[in-house]
Phi, psi and omega in degrees: 000138178261121186240138169241129174258118184256112186221170189291300184205099186288344181274000179275151175276109181198161178297319181298317179296318181298315181292321178300313178297318182298313181290319179300317179296319179298311181297320180296319180290339177274001174110356177281152171270120187235127175240128172260116181254105183272138179300311184218170176088166181297142178281068181210166184230144173282346185253154179302129182227141178300141177293347180275349179274129177269127179251127180222159174246132183273320187286167180282348174254115184240352183273337179204171179260113182289172179290172187299321182297313180295319177303315180298316183294324184268356187301327178302336180289351177286332186301310181301320181292318178296317181296315181294324177296317179299316184283311187290331182255012176051051183295135178263338187207135176254129171243122182238141172293157183280348184220151356286178191300324186290329176296316177298316182295312184291320179296319179292320179298312181289331174297318179293320182286323185263351182066021176266128184297150180233137173248127174268121181256104188269098180283328183273151177284165185299326186268006175299138178294133183220162182285157175303325180296321179295319181298321177292314182298321179301315180294329180280320191268324183304315180294338182273342184291145177284336173199150175235123179257124182240165188270333183222159178294328177298316177293326180296324180300320180290317181292329182292348174291338183249342183208145175271349187264056184252143179223139175259119177226124182287159171288143178269163171214145176291136181279137177283147178285117181252026186290321182269071188295322184297312181295322182293321178294323176296320178298317180300324187274325189241336190250008184273359173060027179049054186243129167261145189237135166239136176229127177161176177290141178270075183235167184305319182305324187281344177050045181294338174298324175299316181297319180294318177296320178296322179294321177302316180292331184276336188307317180303331180271337183225061188296339182271357185271156177232147173254120181258121181250109182254121181141172181219170180161179187294342182265001187301313181302315180294324180290321176295321177295322178297315179299321178293317181296328179272001178061041179233022182298333181286339181249354174244108188250125180263115183273327186091192183277132179230149180283324182240107184267352185305317180301330180286322174296321183294328186274336188286153174272326175201166184247141181220140176215159188223035182294149176271338175201152184211167164267261169221090192299127180298323181298322179291321177294319178295323179295314180293327179286348173259011176071028181271142166294152190231147171226135177202149164301142179273064182275160176283135353237351193297309188304322182291346177273350180244322184260124169261112189303130180066014174244302176240006179177189182234126174261127187246145176306128183302132177085356183269092184295322179298316179294323177296317178297317179297322179293320178298315179298316181300315182290317184292329186265001181234099177295322180299319177297314181298320180295315180297314180295323180298315178298321179292324178295323178299321177289317180298330184298340179296339179288348186242021178290143184297318184304302179298325178293320177297325178296323177294322176296322178301321179293324176294316178302315180298318179299313183294314182292325177290321181294323186259351184278000000 
């Protein structure tokens, strides 16, 4: 089968890009012909990608990803490239990300014109802030899609209002090798450097300011601990200023954007996030797949699909900074809790193995091809 994945910018460091590369590589190694057609940016990936996957850029700007206004203005130029890719490579199936709106619109339009089935792969959660144009496009395109793949059952309920062809498939993560359990438990107890870890974009959605305020409240109880913030984004400057203003810069460390985040998961004692809304965050899945205890706001809908409260982590009322601080203190001061939660996370990680998730995608492919064949 010949597949084209139509996405915004595959060269960016993000959970959506990582999962797209992971699935594309899997399909290519299984014998499918896979092309990733990126709207903008260089046709390359920060993540390991199969040599069998073809990477291309559709837009007339390929050296960088322009700002949103420029992207919107230049988006019609994506159409010819998508159309030629579909025709020249005899594409059997289009998979498009749900954002930004023009990618969703153009993929659906060309699917209708060429009679090639389209799957909308919705990486973002229902409550993600979106433009008025996306809201309009969603109402137009979701009913036309041959299938919509969503990350959580909560998101599927919203999408099912517009389409009957909805499927919930979780994001995958590579499983960490847990064979040397004795050494790993020793690492958790002695070598984690009293570090709590956050990984993600420093954007409004993630509410990292809540996390910093919660950490400030926790410091008197855990003065030897550090909060490591891995990631970059438009809020980084303000967040660094906040840490300085609260006089906690020595215990809140900003690492920035990194290509390989695995060493940070390995070193951390537990993972913490404070998002107000999510899809199914890759960083949280990676944390559980590294056997980390977890703390998160119980925002819709992702965290509750990874964290089992009081089993492998703590789910906190969204927006409650005091409760978040108390959870951080509780986790940091109890090695026994961290050990118990860590063991539970290792078991939970089996839900995010690539193989079973790929089998669910195979069923979607079968449904779509049977429906349109």
